[in-house]
N, C-alpha and C positions, 0 to 999 in steps of 0.2 A: 504493500499500500504506499504510495508516493504521496508527497504534499500536494501535487496537483489533483490527485484523485480525492484527496480530503477536502481541499477548497471547493472543487467541483461539486461534490456531494453537499456540502454545506451551503452552497450557493442555492442549489436546487431546494434544498429544504427551506431556506429562508423564503424563496418565492411561494412555495406552497403554503408555508406557515402564514404568510400575509394573506394568502386566501382563506385559510382556515379561520384566521382572526376575523375576516370579513364576514364569513359565514356564521361565527359564534356571536359577533356583535349584535346582530338581529335577535338571536335567541335572548341575549343577556338584557337588550332593550326591553323587550317584553316582559321578561321575568322580574326586572328591576321596577318597572312600572306597576305590575299588577300581581305579583307574586304567583304567576301562572306559568307553568312549564308547558311550552307548545310541543306535544309529541307528534305533531304532524310537521316538524321542523324539515325533515328529510323529504317529506312528499311536497312540501313548498318549493325546495329545491329542484325536485324531479319536474314538477310543473314548469318552473322557469327554464329548464333545459329543453323541455318539449317546445315551449313557446319559441324559444330561439331557433330550434330545428325546424319547425314549421313555417315560420317567417323566412327561413331561408330556402325551404324547398318550394313553397307555394308562391312566394313573391320575390324570390331572389334577394333578399335583404341580407347583406353580410352580417355575421354575428357582432362585429365591432360596432356596427351603425344601429344594430338592433338592441343593443344593450339598455339605452335609455328607455325604448319602448317596453322591453320586457320588465324594467324596474317599475315603470309606471303602471304596467298592467298588474303586476304583483302588489303594488301599492293599494289599488283599488279592490283586489281580491282579499287582501289581509283586512282591510277595513270592513268589507261586507262580512267576512267570516267572523269578526268580532260583533256585529251588529246581528248577525242571524243566529250565532251559536253561542259563543262566549259570554256575551252579555247576559243569557238567560241561565247559563251554568253558573254564573257568579251569584245569582239570587237564591241558590239553594239554601234552604234554612238549616240543613243538617249535613254533615260530612261534606262540606263545600270542596275540600281538596280532592277527595276521590271522585266527585262530579266533575270537577274540571279536568282532572286526568282521564276518566273515560271519555269525556267529551272530545279532547283533543287526539286521544288514541283511537276512538271510533272514527273520527275524521281521517285520520291516517289511513286506516283499513279501507274506508270508502274511496278515498282518492287512489290509492294504489289498485283497488279493484276495478275502478272506472278506467284507470290508465290500462290496465291489461286488457279490458273488454274493448275498449276503442282503438287503442294503439298496438295492441297484441304484445306478448312478451319479447318479441324480437329486438335484438340489439340495433341501435341505430347510430349514425354518426354523420357529421357534416363533411362532405367529401373534400371540399376546397374552400378556402376562406383567405381573407387578406393576411391573417396572422398564422394560420394552420401550418405546422410542417416547416416553419422557417426558424433559424437560430441566428444569434449574434455573437462575437467573440469579444469579451471585454478583459484585457490583460490576460489573454489565454484561457479565461474561463467561458465556455460555451453556455449561453442561457437561451431556452426556448423563448421565442418573441412572445408567443400568446401567454405565457405564465408571467413574462416581464411586464407586460402591459397590464395583466391582472393584478399584479402586485402593485403597480402604480396606481391602478383604479382603486385599489384597496387602501392605500394610503390617503389618496385623495377624499374617497368617502369617509374615512374616519375623521380627517380633518373638518370636513364639512358638517358631519354630525356634531362634533365637538363644538365648533362655532355656533351651530343652530341651537345646541342645547344650553350654551353659556351666554350667547350675545342677543337671542331673540325673545320676544314675549313669548311666544308659544312655548319655547324651549323651557324658560323659566316657569310656565304654567304646567309643563310636563314633569318638571323637579317637583314643583309644589303639590301636584297631585300625587305624585310617588310619596312624597313624605307624609300627606294627611289628605286622603281623597275627601273626607267629611268636612274638613275645615274651608277647603277651596270652593265647595259648594255654597258656604255662607257669602262668598265675595263675588259670586255670579258666574263662576267657571264651571261650564257643563262637563261633568265627569265623564259621561260617555262619549262626548265629543273627543275629549282628550285621549281617551281610551282607544277609540277607533282609529283616530290619526297615529297614536303610537303603534299600533298593530300594523298600520298601513305602512309606517316608515319601516318597522322591522322587516316586514315583508319585502319592500323594495330593495333593502340591503341583500336579501337573499336572492332577489331577482338579478342583482349586480352579480353576484357569485355565481349563480346558475348560468348567466349569459357567458361568462368567461370559460367557466368549466366546460360548456357544452361544445367549445372549439377543440378540445384535445382529450375529451373522456366519452366513452360510449354512453348513449342515452337509451334506458329501459326503465320499466316501472318500479324496480327495486333499487334504482341507482343511489337514491337518497339515504338509504338505510345506513350504509357505512359511514357516510359523511356526517350523518346525524349523530351517530355514537361519538365521533370524534368531536363535534361541536358540543355535546353534553360535558364531555371530559374537559373541553378546553374552557369552557363556562365555570365548571367547578373548580379547575386548576387556577384560573384567574381571580376568582371570587365571585359567588353568586350576586348578580345584579350589578356588578360593576363592568361598565362597558369597556373602559380602558383595560381593566384586568382581562377581559374576553379576548382583546385585540393583543395584548401582550402576550397571554397565554396561547393564542394562535401561533405566534411566532416561536414560542418555546416548544410546541408540540411539533411544528414543522422541523426544527433543527434536531430535536431528539430523534425523531422518526428517521431523518437522514443518518444520523450517527448510528442508530441501531442497525439500519440496512447495512452499514459498512461492517459491523462486527458479527452479525448474525445473518442467516439467510434472509433474502428480501421478503419471504413469506412471513416471517417472524417480526417485521419492522415494528408492528403495533405493540410488542412486548415492552419495548422502552418506554412508550408513552404511558401505559398503565402502571409501569413499575414507578415512574416519577409521579405520576397522579396519587398513587397509594402513599408515597413518601410525603408528600404535600399534605395529604389528609391526616397523616400521624402527627406531623409537625405543627401545621396550621390548618385546622379543620374548615375554616371559612375561606380558604384559598389564599393565593399569594398577595392579592390587593383587596381582599374583602375585609370588613370590619369584624372585629371579635366581639 
């Protein structure tokens, strides 16, 4: 194993880690806002990837150009899911946590079943795109262009989200609703509107990640399952409800995954992720950036 091989592997891990961070931020945003874990997170990603695929196949819209369209579509989808399903699940008088879990888990099963029925279980891919199959060399390190652009999109999206939450009135309303949903109602802030927009925003972030991943991953009804598991671990690693923690956790997960793949067979690359997660759980149960 040479130094060049190690640098190459870590660079690839960093790019994937930034995409993992983008995927996890949407989950952390929803959890931090409402204390609701979206167990259909992977299916949201699957839907975003299918939207990217069909925009390309039917209207010849390149994935790079369709990413904003997919994000906008996922924003609407997320807001509708809150208004149609989650809002009523949160009104449960007893066992509200279990009701929310079964509501989102049932949604995941429904979305996956509909995808298998309408799209078939076949593996699909985007045959050609502006970014697909291209690499660039930076100081002798070869980087896939699609993943590099995805990493840049991830950084830009996180920066925009941070600015939105800290510098805008709605962002402050989002923070206030997260702190005390009952108190904000007394000053005229509509909790359901804030929650719906929060779900839309979290889903839009998933749309960005799905639009990028559709360029270089196969698309099929179960594609979101493995990525959702990584997203859950990433959120727990960074700290439940911490948007920054989720983003930083994604980078850590990507680097650990790449490092493990250098030491163990590639099929066991996830072992390192879960080992680090268990270590963090024992040392800091609330995650690296979560509050104790």
